[in-house]
C-alpha positions in Angstrom: -53.7 80.6 -12.1 -56.9 82.2 -11.0 -58.9 80.8 -8.3 -62.5 80.2 -9.6 -65.4 81.2 -7.4 -67.5 78.1 -6.3 -70.5 79.6 -8.1 -70.9 82.3 -10.6 -74.0 84.3 -10.5 -76.0 84.1 -13.8 -76.5 87.5 -15.5 -80.1 86.4 -16.4 -81.2 86.1 -12.7 -83.8 89.0 -12.9 -85.1 87.9 -9.6 -81.8 88.7 -8.1 -81.9 92.3 -9.4 -85.4 92.7 -7.8 -84.1 91.6 -4.6 -81.3 94.3 -4.9 -84.0 96.9 -5.9 -86.3 96.1 -3.1 -83.5 96.2 -0.5 -82.4 99.5 -2.0 -85.9 100.9 -1.8 -86.5 100.1 1.8 -83.0 101.1 3.0 -83.3 104.4 1.1 -86.6 105.1 2.6 -85.3 104.4 6.1 -82.4 106.7 5.3 -84.6 109.4 4.0 -86.9 109.3 7.1 -83.9 109.3 9.5 -81.9 112.0 7.7 -84.8 114.7 7.7 -85.4 113.9 11.3 -81.8 114.2 12.5 -81.7 118.1 12.1 -85.0 118.3 13.7 -83.8 116.4 16.7 -80.6 118.5 16.8 -82.8 121.7 16.9 -84.6 120.3 20.0 -81.1 119.8 21.7 -79.5 123.1 20.9 -80.3 126.6 19.5 -76.7 127.1 18.2 -76.8 127.1 14.2 -73.2 126.1 14.1 -73.8 123.0 16.2 -76.8 122.1 14.1 -74.8 122.7 10.9 -72.1 120.5 12.2 -74.4 117.5 12.0 -74.1 117.9 8.1 -70.3 118.0 8.5 -70.0 114.7 10.3 -72.2 113.1 7.8 -70.0 114.1 4.8 -66.6 113.8 6.6 -66.4 110.0 6.4 -66.6 110.2 2.5 -63.4 112.2 2.5 -61.7 110.1 5.1 -62.7 106.6 4.3 -63.9 106.5 0.5 -60.7 105.0 -0.8 -60.2 102.5 2.0 -63.7 101.4 1.6 -63.2 100.8 -2.1 -60.2 98.6 -1.4 -62.1 96.7 1.1 -65.0 96.2 -1.4 -62.5 94.4 -3.6 -61.2 92.2 -0.8 -64.3 91.1 0.9 -67.4 89.2 -0.2 -69.4 92.3 -1.3 -72.8 90.9 -0.5 -71.8 90.0 3.0 -70.2 93.2 3.5 -73.5 95.1 2.5 -75.4 92.8 4.9 -73.1 93.4 7.9 -73.0 97.1 7.3 -76.8 97.4 6.8 -77.3 95.4 10.1 -74.9 97.6 12.0 -76.4 100.8 10.7 -79.8 99.5 11.7 -78.5 99.0 15.3 -77.1 102.4 15.3 -80.2 104.2 14.2 -82.3 101.9 16.5 -80.0 103.0 19.5 -80.8 106.6 18.6 -84.5 105.9 18.5 -84.4 104.1 21.9 -82.4 107.1 23.3 -85.1 109.6 21.9 -87.8 107.3 23.2 -86.3 107.3 26.8 -85.5 111.2 26.5 -81.8 110.3 26.6 -80.7 111.7 23.2 -77.8 114.2 23.2 -75.9 116.2 20.6 -72.7 114.1 21.1 -74.6 110.9 20.6 -76.3 112.3 17.5 -72.9 113.3 16.1 -71.4 109.9 16.9 -74.3 107.9 15.5 -74.4 109.8 12.1 -70.6 109.8 11.8 -70.7 106.0 12.2 -73.7 105.7 9.8 -71.9 107.7 7.1 -68.7 105.7 7.7 -70.7 102.4 7.0 -72.3 104.0 4.0 -69.0 104.4 2.3 -68.6 100.7 2.2 -72.2 99.8 1.6 -72.6 102.2 -1.4 -69.3 101.3 -2.9 -70.1 97.5 -2.6 -73.6 98.0 -3.9 -72.4 99.7 -7.2 -69.8 96.9 -7.7 -72.2 94.2 -7.1 -74.6 95.0 -10.0 -72.5 93.5 -12.9 -72.7 90.2 -11.3 -76.5 90.3 -11.3 -77.5 91.8 -14.6 -76.0 91.5 -18.2 -73.9 94.3 -19.6 -76.5 95.6 -22.1 -79.1 96.3 -19.4 -76.6 98.1 -16.8 -77.8 101.6 -17.7 -81.5 100.5 -17.2 -80.7 98.8 -13.9 -78.6 101.8 -12.7 -81.3 104.2 -13.7 -84.1 102.2 -11.9 -81.8 102.2 -8.7 -81.1 105.9 -9.1 -85.0 106.7 -9.5 -85.7 104.6 -6.5 -83.2 106.5 -4.5 -84.7 109.9 -5.6 -88.3 108.9 -4.8 -87.3 107.4 -1.4 -84.9 110.3 -0.4 -86.7 113.4 -1.8 -90.4 112.5 -2.2 -91.5 109.9 0.4 -88.7 110.1 3.1 -88.7 113.8 3.9 -92.5 114.4 4.4 -92.9 111.1 6.2 -89.9 111.8 8.5 -91.3 115.1 9.4 -94.7 113.6 10.1 -93.4 110.9 12.3 -91.1 113.3 14.1 -94.1 115.5 15.0 -95.9 112.5 16.3 -93.0 111.2 18.4 -89.4 112.0 18.3 -88.2 108.3 18.2 -90.6 107.1 15.5 -88.5 108.1 12.4 -85.3 106.6 13.7 -87.0 103.4 14.7 -88.6 103.1 11.2 -85.2 103.9 9.7 -83.8 100.9 11.7 -86.4 98.7 10.5 -85.8 99.7 6.9 -82.0 99.0 7.1 -82.8 95.7 9.0 -85.2 94.6 6.2 -82.7 95.4 3.6 -80.1 93.3 5.3 -82.4 90.3 5.5 -83.3 90.7 1.7 -79.6 90.9 0.7 -79.0 87.6 2.6 -81.2 85.9 0.0 -79.1 87.1 -2.9 -77.8 84.0 -4.7 -74.2 83.6 -5.9 -70.7 84.4 -4.6 -69.6 88.1 -4.9 -66.1 87.9 -3.8 -63.4 88.8 -6.3 -61.4 86.0 -7.7 -57.7 86.3 -6.8 -54.6 84.6 -8.1 -53.6 81.5 -6.2 -50.4 82.1 -4.2 -50.4 85.8 -4.7 -49.1 87.3 -1.5 -51.3 89.7 0.5 -50.7 93.3 -0.1 -51.3 96.4 2.1 -54.5 98.2 1.9 -52.4 101.3 0.9 -50.8 99.5 -2.0 -54.1 98.2 -3.3 -55.6 101.7 -3.2 -52.6 103.0 -5.1 -53.0 100.2 -7.7 -56.6 101.3 -8.3 -55.8 105.0 -8.7 -53.0 104.1 -11.3 -55.2 101.9 -13.2 -57.9 104.6 -13.5 -55.3 107.2 -14.4 -54.1 105.2 -17.3 -57.5 104.6 -18.7 -58.2 107.3 -21.0 -62.0 107.4 -21.0 -62.5 106.7 -17.3 -59.8 109.2 -16.4 -61.5 111.9 -18.6 -64.9 111.2 -17.1 -63.4 111.5 -13.5 -61.6 114.8 -14.3 -64.9 116.1 -15.9 -66.8 115.3 -12.9 -64.1 116.9 -10.6 -64.2 120.1 -12.5 -67.9 120.3 -12.8 -68.9 119.3 -9.3 -67.3 122.3 -7.6 -69.4 124.9 -9.5 -72.6 122.7 -9.2 -72.1 122.6 -5.4 -71.6 126.4 -5.5 -74.7 126.9 -7.2 -76.7 124.6 -4.8 -75.2 126.4 -1.8 -76.8 129.7 -2.6 -80.1 128.3 -4.4 -82.2 129.3 -1.5 -81.1 132.9 -1.8 -81.3 132.8 -5.5 -85.1 131.5 -5.2 -85.9 134.2 -2.7 -84.3 137.3 -4.4 -84.3 136.5 -8.1 -87.4 134.3 -8.4 -89.5 135.7 -5.4 -90.0 132.5 -3.7 -90.8 131.9 -0.1 -90.1 128.8 1.9 -92.9 126.8 0.2 -91.9 127.9 -3.2 -88.4 127.0 -2.6 -89.4 123.5 -1.5 -91.5 123.3 -4.6 -88.6 124.4 -6.8 -86.5 121.5 -5.5 -89.3 119.1 -6.0 -89.1 119.9 -9.8 -85.6 118.5 -9.8 -86.8 115.3 -8.1 -89.6 114.8 -10.6 -87.1 115.3 -13.4 -84.9 112.8 -11.9 -87.7 110.2 -11.5 -88.6 110.8 -15.1 -85.0 110.1 -16.1 -85.1 106.9 -14.2 -87.8 105.8 -16.5 -86.4 106.8 -19.8 -82.6 106.5 -19.2 -82.3 103.0 -20.7 -84.2 104.0 -23.9 -82.4 107.4 -24.3 -79.0 105.6 -24.0 -79.9 102.9 -26.4 -81.2 105.4 -28.9 -78.3 107.9 -28.8 -75.5 105.6 -27.9 -72.9 106.3 -25.1 -70.8 108.7 -27.2 -73.6 111.1 -28.2 -75.2 110.9 -24.6 -71.9 111.9 -23.1 -71.4 114.8 -25.5 -75.1 116.0 -25.2 -74.7 115.7 -21.4 -71.8 118.1 -21.4 -73.8 120.5 -23.5 -76.5 120.3 -21.0 -74.1 121.1 -18.2 -73.1 124.3 -19.9 -76.7 125.4 -21.0 -78.4 124.7 -17.5 -76.5 127.1 -15.4 -76.7 129.7 -18.1 -80.5 129.4 -18.3 -80.6 129.6 -14.5 -78.4 132.7 -14.4 -80.6 134.5 -16.8 -84.0 133.2 -15.3 -86.4 135.7 -13.8 -89.5 133.6 -14.3 -90.2 130.9 -11.7 -91.7 128.5 -14.2 -88.8 128.7 -16.5 -86.5 128.0 -13.6 -88.6 125.0 -12.4 -88.6 123.6 -15.9 -84.9 124.1 -16.3 -84.3 122.2 -13.0 -86.7 119.4 -14.0 -84.8 119.0 -17.1 -81.6 118.9 -15.4 -82.8 116.3 -12.9 -83.7 114.1 -15.8 -80.4 114.6 -17.5 -78.6 114.1 -14.2 -80.2 110.6 -13.9 -79.5 109.6 -17.4 -76.0 110.8 -17.4 -75.4 109.2 -13.9 -76.7 105.9 -15.1 -74.5 105.9 -18.2 -71.5 106.8 -16.1 -72.0 104.2 -13.6 -72.6 101.6 -16.3 -69.4 102.5 -18.2 -67.3 102.2 -14.9 -68.9 98.9 -14.1 -68.4 97.6 -17.7 -64.9 98.9 -18.5 -63.3 98.2 -14.9 -62.0 94.7 -14.2 -64.0 93.1 -11.3 -61.0 93.0 -9.1 -60.7 96.8 -9.2 -64.3 98.0 -9.4 -64.5 99.0 -5.7 -61.4 101.1 -5.8 -62.4 102.8 -9.1 -65.8 103.5 -7.7 -64.4 104.9 -4.6 -62.3 107.4 -6.5 -65.4 108.7 -8.2 -67.4 108.9 -5.0 -64.5 110.8 -3.4 -64.5 113.2 -6.3 -68.3 113.6 -5.9 -68.2 114.3 -2.2 -64.7 116.1 -2.2 -66.1 118.9 -4.2 -68.9 119.7 -1.6 -66.9 121.8 0.9 -64.8 124.1 -1.5 -67.9 124.4 -3.7 -70.0 125.6 -0.9 -67.4 128.1 0.2 -66.8 129.3 -3.3 -70.5 129.7 -3.7 -70.8 131.9 -0.8 -67.9 134.1 -1.7 -68.9 134.6 -5.4 -72.3 135.4 -4.5 -71.4 137.9 -1.8 -68.8 139.7 -4.2 -70.1 139.3 -7.6 -73.8 138.6 -7.2 -76.1 135.5 -7.0 -75.7 134.7 -10.6 -71.9 134.4 -10.4 -71.9 130.7 -9.3 -73.9 129.8 -12.4 -71.8 131.7 -14.7 -68.8 129.8 -13.1 -70.5 126.5 -14.2 -70.9 127.9 -17.6 -67.2 128.9 -17.9 -66.1 125.5 -16.5 -68.0 123.6 -19.0 -66.8 125.8 -22.0 -63.2 125.3 -20.9 -63.6 121.5 -20.6 -65.3 121.2 -24.1 -62.2 121.1 -26.3 -60.3 119.0 -24.0 -62.9 116.1 -23.5 -64.9 116.2 -26.8 -62.6 113.8 -28.5 -62.4 111.5 -25.6 -66.2 111.2 -25.8 -66.2 110.2 -29.5 -67.8 107.0 -30.8 -64.3 105.8 -31.7 -62.8 106.5 -28.3 -65.7 104.8 -26.5 -65.5 101.8 -28.9 -61.8 101.4 -28.2 -62.4 101.6 -24.5 -65.0 98.9 -24.7 -62.6 96.6 -26.8 -60.0 97.0 -24.2 -57.8 99.7 -25.7 -58.7 102.5 -23.3 
């Protein structure tokens, strides 16, 4: 017998999605402002490049350490309450850093500790946020909802947040952190107003299991699901060369395209513009092409894009390529998130989502190292050709798994 929740959120509660969207917008704006100010603050505390770079490490490390555990917790807890508590705690942490900066008491150990704890909380917040969406919107509009959230993140983190954070930091060191704390506190308050119960229904009388056993259950379920397993392995293979390309992009832009610092920033902005466009058109593209053709087209784009960049000598061609890739990344990301939410049972959504996020962040360190080694030994185009080779090798193995028949079977429960 399954224990029924006291209240089931209606999928037609459009107002509930608006609340989630607004909370995402203000929290991402706060994050974007604080994240760009963090290395600026670190640079005022030390001149050691290794210590400044260490800040990026402590921000990524929690995803490798706690992603799977956070997924299991998201399947145990009331997801809305978990998000509220984490957002409130993160607001306090950033606020403490802002007050320390205001009183001229900021230190590098404090900065490291705060951002390690912020990223640790983010592992639970982001996983719970991804799993809460199917309780708010109907299945047929999941791609549109995911795309809107993704576009909001892009605008807040890449367009508005960074310049605003830099401007505020120049005015007063504490301002971007205090604004970030306010954004997260506002997000927590908005999330409190979400109607419904967002705790996973559990079997009555079922004994409690260890967190480790629940994590293993989620991984086993994912591995047995053909489509989701194939998508996970595809991301794992493609993410390493993608990070390798990103890690040397600044050198590629300078030596191959002739860009200075301003030009490099403009080049990255084209990706953000493409991502924003993708958020606007993702729902219509997926509706028009269908999931199968969108997945197959995405794989071809993952092969063509690094090839175009490896051959590019013209800055405008490179910028256009990155803009198209940004659009593709948002559309594909919206479809992948929607398929995970649609095909995964509610009781396992947190754990399955955490596996994908572990793959996404787990490829960062080896990809960055590989990018530097390949560029140093084989030239700046080598990481891009690695991405082409990885996509071509994947093609025959995953093409059949992305067929309309395979996707249809997965949706019917035969995946």
